[in-house]
Residue frames relative to the residue before (quaternion, step in Angstrom):
aa qw qx qy qz dx dy dz
M 1.0000 0.0000 0.0000 0.0000 0.00 0.00 0.00
I 0.1406 -0.8055 0.5742 0.0405 3.55 -0.87 0.98
S 0.2138 -0.7522 0.6114 0.1214 3.57 -0.66 1.12
I 0.0123 -0.8491 0.5191 -0.0975 3.55 -0.60 1.16
D 0.1141 0.7520 -0.6491 0.0139 3.53 -1.29 0.46
W 0.0899 -0.7923 0.6029 0.0273 3.52 -1.25 0.44
E 0.3438 -0.6763 0.6000 0.2538 3.51 -1.34 0.24
F 0.0392 0.8033 -0.5942 0.0089 3.54 -1.02 0.71
T 0.6331 -0.6166 0.3447 0.3165 3.58 -1.23 0.46
W 0.7518 -0.2386 0.0190 0.6144 3.56 1.36 0.29
L 0.7694 -0.4828 0.2564 0.3303 3.57 -1.29 -0.17
D 0.6041 0.5637 -0.3538 0.4383 3.60 1.25 -0.02
P 0.3109 -0.7937 0.4890 0.1850 3.63 -0.34 1.17
I 0.6105 0.5497 -0.3545 0.4467 3.59 1.21 -0.31
N 0.8237 0.2695 -0.0944 0.4898 3.58 0.73 -1.08
N 0.6677 0.4280 -0.3146 0.5215 3.63 1.16 -0.33
S 0.3498 -0.7632 0.5238 0.1442 3.53 -1.33 0.22
I 0.4832 -0.5871 0.5605 0.3281 3.54 -1.24 0.54
V 0.1112 -0.7905 0.5951 0.0929 3.64 -1.01 0.72
S 0.7924 -0.0006 -0.0575 0.6073 3.60 1.25 -0.18
L 0.1073 -0.7942 0.5975 0.0277 3.52 -1.20 0.58
W 0.0136 -0.7880 0.6155 -0.0087 3.55 -0.92 0.93
A 0.0224 0.8018 -0.5959 0.0387 3.59 -0.93 0.86
V 0.1671 -0.7642 0.6186 0.0732 3.53 -1.19 0.76
D 0.3778 -0.6926 0.5727 0.2226 3.55 -0.93 0.97
F 0.3827 -0.7749 0.4529 0.2188 3.58 -0.28 1.27
L 0.7063 0.4541 -0.2684 0.4721 3.62 1.01 -0.77
N 0.7600 0.1430 -0.1030 0.6256 3.60 1.27 -0.27
P 0.1247 -0.8805 0.4496 0.0840 3.62 0.56 1.14
T 0.5664 0.5646 -0.4075 0.4408 3.61 1.20 -0.10
N 0.6092 0.5142 -0.3353 0.5020 3.55 1.30 -0.30
Q 0.1308 0.8137 -0.5417 0.1656 3.55 -0.14 1.37
F 0.2233 -0.7636 0.5931 0.1240 3.50 -1.26 0.51
Y 0.1388 0.7757 -0.6136 0.0504 3.56 -1.01 0.75
A 0.1630 0.7616 -0.6178 0.1083 3.55 -1.03 0.86
E 0.2235 -0.7292 0.6310 0.1417 3.50 -1.33 0.58
C 0.0595 -0.7967 0.5995 0.0481 3.56 -1.14 0.52
R 0.4964 -0.5824 0.5254 0.3719 3.53 -1.28 0.17
I 0.5896 -0.5789 0.4145 0.3814 3.56 -1.16 0.48
W 0.5430 -0.6028 0.4539 0.3685 3.58 -1.13 0.51
E 0.7664 -0.4900 0.1644 0.3813 3.51 -1.19 0.78
W 0.8109 0.2496 -0.1354 0.5116 3.64 0.82 -0.87
A 0.3654 0.7489 -0.4867 0.2622 3.58 1.18 0.31
T 0.3084 -0.7294 0.5854 0.1738 3.55 -1.18 0.69
W 0.1530 -0.7688 0.6128 0.1003 3.55 -1.32 0.29
V 0.2577 -0.7275 0.6149 0.1620 3.55 -1.33 0.41
E 0.5633 -0.6310 0.4209 0.3277 3.54 -0.96 0.92
E 0.6164 0.5678 -0.3516 0.4172 3.58 0.97 -0.75
A 0.6279 0.5332 -0.3301 0.4609 3.60 1.07 -0.76
L 0.6849 0.4793 -0.2995 0.4598 3.59 0.92 -0.83
K 0.5960 0.5408 -0.3666 0.4668 3.58 1.17 -0.47
I 0.6528 0.5160 -0.3045 0.4636 3.58 1.10 -0.70
N 0.8047 0.2998 -0.1575 0.4876 3.57 0.76 -1.02
W 0.4254 -0.7562 0.4156 0.2728 3.60 1.29 0.02
F 0.4360 0.6290 -0.5084 0.3947 3.59 1.10 0.65
S 0.3452 -0.7137 0.5691 0.2181 3.56 -1.15 0.67
V 0.6502 -0.4896 0.3875 0.4328 3.59 -1.26 0.27
E 0.6318 0.5379 -0.3272 0.4521 3.59 1.02 -0.80
E 0.6639 0.5183 -0.3015 0.4468 3.61 0.99 -0.82
I 0.7131 0.4552 -0.2700 0.4598 3.55 0.91 -0.90
Q 0.7103 0.3851 -0.2515 0.5328 3.61 1.29 -0.22
D 0.3510 0.7778 -0.4657 0.2344 3.60 1.27 0.08
P 0.3559 -0.7731 0.4846 0.2018 3.60 -0.48 1.14
N 0.5961 0.5776 -0.3482 0.4357 3.57 1.28 -0.29
K 0.6061 0.5413 -0.3547 0.4624 3.57 1.27 -0.32
M 0.5875 -0.5695 0.4277 0.3841 3.56 -1.20 0.49
T 0.5458 -0.6000 0.4726 0.3446 3.55 -1.26 0.37
L 0.6746 -0.4683 0.3744 0.4306 3.55 -1.30 0.25
V 0.6383 0.5386 -0.3211 0.4465 3.57 0.98 -0.90
E 0.6500 0.5110 -0.3078 0.4709 3.59 0.97 -0.91
L 0.6359 0.5219 -0.3371 0.4579 3.63 0.96 -0.82
I 0.6796 0.4960 -0.3032 0.4474 3.56 0.81 -0.98
K 0.6369 0.5202 -0.3294 0.4640 3.59 0.99 -0.75
K 0.6614 0.4848 -0.3169 0.4765 3.60 0.96 -0.82
F 0.6391 0.5164 -0.3299 0.4648 3.59 0.99 -0.76
D 0.6413 0.5301 -0.3223 0.4515 3.58 0.95 -0.87
E 0.6457 0.5014 -0.3138 0.4828 3.58 1.04 -0.81
W 0.6397 0.5224 -0.3321 0.4557 3.61 0.97 -0.80
L 0.6066 0.5653 -0.3589 0.4285 3.61 0.98 -0.78
K 0.6342 0.5508 -0.3278 0.4325 3.56 1.05 -0.70
T 0.6254 0.5179 -0.3418 0.4731 3.61 1.24 -0.23
C 0.6373 0.5275 -0.3190 0.4625 3.57 1.29 -0.19
P 0.5880 -0.5920 0.4029 0.3761 3.60 -1.05 0.66
S 0.2884 -0.7225 0.5992 0.1892 3.55 -1.22 0.57
P 0.5504 -0.1659 -0.8169 -0.0477 1.53 -2.25 1.14
Q 0.3450 -0.7503 0.5394 0.1645 3.49 -1.27 0.51
I 0.0190 0.7764 -0.6298 0.0143 3.55 -1.14 0.68
L 0.4437 -0.7123 0.4775 0.2602 3.60 -0.98 0.77
I 0.1887 -0.7473 0.6302 0.0937 3.55 -1.18 0.76
W 0.2673 0.7399 -0.5996 0.1466 3.57 -1.01 0.79
Q 0.6907 -0.4804 0.3356 0.4237 3.58 -1.28 0.21
N 0.7753 -0.1019 0.1098 0.6136 3.63 0.78 -0.97
P 0.0806 -0.9151 0.3926 0.0437 3.55 0.57 1.21
K 0.4644 0.7301 -0.4493 0.2224 3.63 1.09 -0.49
S 0.7487 0.4000 -0.2533 0.4640 3.61 0.54 -1.06
D 0.6346 0.5312 -0.3356 0.4501 3.55 1.05 -0.74
I 0.6435 0.5191 -0.3281 0.4569 3.59 0.96 -0.78
D 0.5720 0.5797 -0.3832 0.4357 3.58 1.10 -0.60
F 0.6247 0.5339 -0.3261 0.4674 3.59 1.07 -0.79
L 0.6729 0.4918 -0.3065 0.4597 3.57 0.89 -0.85
V 0.6382 0.5274 -0.3206 0.4601 3.58 0.97 -0.86
E 0.6770 0.4890 -0.2897 0.4675 3.57 0.92 -0.94
S 0.6415 0.5164 -0.3239 0.4657 3.59 1.04 -0.74
Y 0.6085 0.5280 -0.3453 0.4813 3.61 1.06 -0.65
K 0.6340 0.5214 -0.3423 0.4572 3.57 1.00 -0.75
K 0.6535 0.5148 -0.3144 0.4572 3.57 0.99 -0.84
A 0.7015 0.4401 -0.2610 0.4962 3.56 1.17 -0.62
W 0.3851 -0.7452 0.4611 0.2895 3.62 1.34 0.03
I 0.4862 0.6020 -0.4620 0.4334 3.56 0.97 0.96
T 0.4809 -0.6641 0.4908 0.2946 3.55 -1.00 0.78
Y 0.4255 -0.7084 0.5009 0.2574 3.58 -0.72 1.07
P 0.2720 -0.8428 0.4494 0.1172 3.64 -0.53 1.20
L 0.6803 0.5593 -0.2764 0.3848 3.60 1.17 -0.30
W 0.4456 -0.7149 0.4464 0.3019 3.60 1.23 0.27
H 0.6569 -0.5736 0.3517 0.3403 3.56 -1.23 -0.21
R 0.6065 0.5688 -0.3639 0.4198 3.57 1.21 -0.15
S 0.0079 -0.7783 0.6275 -0.0176 3.56 -1.26 0.55
L 0.3702 -0.6620 0.5953 0.2653 3.54 -1.40 0.17
D 0.0760 -0.8011 0.5896 0.0691 3.56 -0.94 0.74
T 0.5413 -0.6599 0.4171 0.3122 3.55 -0.93 0.90
H 0.5541 0.6204 -0.3831 0.4017 3.58 1.15 -0.60
S 0.7078 0.4691 -0.2597 0.4599 3.56 0.84 -1.04
I 0.6594 0.5140 -0.3054 0.4558 3.54 1.00 -0.92
V 0.6829 0.4635 -0.2923 0.4831 3.60 0.89 -0.89
F 0.5984 0.5573 -0.3431 0.4623 3.59 1.08 -0.72
A 0.6863 0.4887 -0.2801 0.4601 3.56 0.84 -1.03
K 0.6483 0.5186 -0.3157 0.4595 3.58 1.06 -0.75
H 0.5892 0.5452 -0.3613 0.4745 3.57 1.09 -0.64
L 0.6622 0.4989 -0.3047 0.4687 3.59 0.92 -0.87
D 0.6462 0.5403 -0.3065 0.4434 3.55 0.97 -0.93
L 0.7446 0.3925 -0.1980 0.5022 3.59 1.04 -0.84
W 0.3813 -0.7229 0.4753 0.3259 3.58 1.33 -0.15
K 0.3687 0.7118 -0.5121 0.3085 3.58 0.96 0.86
K 0.5366 -0.6358 0.4652 0.3023 3.48 -1.16 0.75
I 0.2584 -0.7657 0.5703 0.1473 3.56 -0.93 0.89
L 0.4955 -0.6782 0.4583 0.2908 3.53 -0.86 1.01
I 0.0860 -0.7854 0.6129 0.0143 3.57 -0.94 0.98
E 0.0089 -0.7741 0.6329 -0.0120 3.55 -0.95 0.94
R 0.8410 -0.0322 -0.0227 0.5396 3.57 -0.75 1.09
W 0.6659 -0.5328 0.2737 0.4447 3.53 0.95 1.02
I 0.6209 0.4957 -0.3715 0.4805 3.62 1.09 0.58
Y 0.4672 -0.6550 0.5094 0.3054 3.55 -0.96 0.84
K 0.1384 -0.8121 0.5645 0.0507 3.59 -0.77 1.01
I 0.2338 0.7163 -0.6276 0.1959 3.53 -0.12 1.31
N 0.0688 0.7868 -0.6043 0.1049 3.52 0.21 1.33
L 0.7341 -0.3826 0.2663 0.4938 3.63 -1.19 -0.09
D 0.5977 0.5806 -0.3592 0.4203 3.58 0.99 -0.79
E 0.7156 0.4383 -0.2512 0.4824 3.56 0.84 -1.04
S 0.6059 0.5543 -0.3475 0.4526 3.60 1.09 -0.63
L 0.6574 0.4986 -0.3087 0.4732 3.56 0.98 -0.84
K 0.6402 0.5107 -0.3315 0.4684 3.61 0.96 -0.76
F 0.6195 0.5711 -0.3325 0.4236 3.56 1.04 -0.79
V 0.7486 0.3439 -0.1963 0.5319 3.59 1.07 -0.74
W 0.5398 -0.6767 0.3557 0.3524 3.57 1.31 0.41
I 0.4674 0.5829 -0.5227 0.4105 3.56 0.84 0.91
P 0.2607 -0.8476 0.4439 0.1292 3.61 -0.24 1.24
W 0.3954 0.7594 -0.4666 0.2217 3.63 1.16 0.09
G 0.2651 -0.6954 0.6013 0.2908 3.52 0.80 -1.03
E 0.7142 -0.4215 0.3119 0.4636 3.58 -1.25 0.03
P 0.4767 -0.7011 0.4476 0.2844 3.61 -0.64 1.06
K 0.0535 -0.7713 0.6337 0.0253 3.57 -1.03 0.85
P 0.4803 -0.2389 -0.8359 0.1161 1.54 -1.76 1.79
H 0.6464 -0.5025 0.3908 0.4207 3.52 -1.33 0.17
I 0.0476 0.7880 -0.6063 0.0958 3.57 -0.36 1.34
A 0.4933 -0.7103 0.4136 0.2848 3.55 -0.54 1.19
L 0.5837 0.6017 -0.3566 0.4124 3.57 1.02 -0.83
M 0.7679 0.3983 -0.2242 0.4488 3.55 0.56 -1.12
W 0.6216 0.5328 -0.3544 0.4519 3.57 1.04 -0.64
A 0.6392 0.5104 -0.3353 0.4675 3.62 0.96 -0.80
K 0.6665 0.4985 -0.3001 0.4660 3.58 0.96 -0.84
C 0.6338 0.5274 -0.3394 0.4527 3.57 0.97 -0.78
A 0.6485 0.5172 -0.3255 0.4538 3.60 0.91 -0.86
A 0.6586 0.5032 -0.3104 0.4654 3.58 0.92 -0.88
E 0.6637 0.5055 -0.3099 0.4559 3.60 0.93 -0.82
V 0.6229 0.5357 -0.3268 0.4671 3.58 1.01 -0.82
I 0.6606 0.5139 -0.3017 0.4565 3.57 0.89 -0.92
S 0.6679 0.5138 -0.2963 0.4496 3.57 0.87 -1.02
R 0.7006 0.4647 -0.2712 0.4687 3.60 0.83 -0.96
T 0.6865 0.4897 -0.2949 0.4494 3.60 0.93 -0.85
I 0.7459 0.4041 -0.2277 0.4779 3.61 0.84 -0.90
Y 0.8207 0.2764 -0.1063 0.4885 3.55 0.73 -1.13
G 0.3724 -0.7296 0.4946 0.2903 3.60 1.20 -0.38
K 0.6117 0.5428 -0.3397 0.4646 3.57 1.22 0.58
K 0.5026 -0.6023 0.5288 0.3241 3.53 -1.27 0.60
L 0.2523 -0.7902 0.5436 0.1282 3.56 -1.21 0.57
L 0.8306 0.1892 -0.0427 0.5221 3.57 0.69 -1.14
P 0.5756 -0.6355 0.3881 0.3381 3.62 -0.98 0.79
E 0.5752 0.6087 -0.3882 0.3847 3.62 1.11 -0.54
F 0.7633 0.3668 -0.1803 0.5003 3.56 1.17 -0.60
D 0.3638 0.7922 -0.4403 0.2149 3.53 1.33 0.03
K 0.6584 0.5361 -0.3210 0.4196 3.60 1.03 -0.73
Y 0.6468 0.5060 -0.3146 0.4761 3.57 1.24 -0.29
E 0.3639 -0.7617 0.4960 0.2033 3.57 -0.56 1.14
I 0.4637 -0.6432 0.5308 0.2991 3.55 -1.28 0.43
P 0.4789 -0.6625 0.4764 0.3238 3.62 -0.85 0.83
E 0.6306 -0.5688 0.3806 0.3659 3.56 -1.16 0.70
Y 0.6669 0.5325 -0.3234 0.4087 3.59 0.98 -0.78
L 0.6948 0.4353 -0.2852 0.4964 3.60 1.26 -0.12
K 0.5427 0.6254 -0.4103 0.3821 3.57 1.21 -0.29
K 0.4143 -0.7183 0.5154 0.2165 3.52 -1.10 0.83
């Protein structure tokens, strides 16, 4: 299982670009991947995206950074160091995975992770039902975002700001470990105890 997050220049996987990618091997969390790249030649960006991820226009166009194709090739090689079978973990992975699939196409590499994924929203939602816990509702919508998922496993940070792929990938992995196994995973969160209702 691979907990993953990335920064990109907005929400269109065809015309926008990944600018950084972080991944954590869930079964061996010391095995991590991080790389930044410049945007591909005709990619577009939106100022709002750069405000969220704190990259500047100069940084996303930096010719000294690797290309998107080089980043994807390095990530693909890193995946081979992780146990198989592999599946991606994230809070709400569908749109993000579209970016990864499109980036693999640009690198002319076959996407190896198929179309299925695990999302923390569904796992935390199911655990609420299992424990008969009330689920937060706002405007008639269930609200189990990453912020609420972290609170559920007793990590008081809330969603990390600014949006840094490293910490978001780690947060997702920690939420999964605590929710499913009732165990801590990463040293960054060790000081936060696990609630009794999650302990095995």
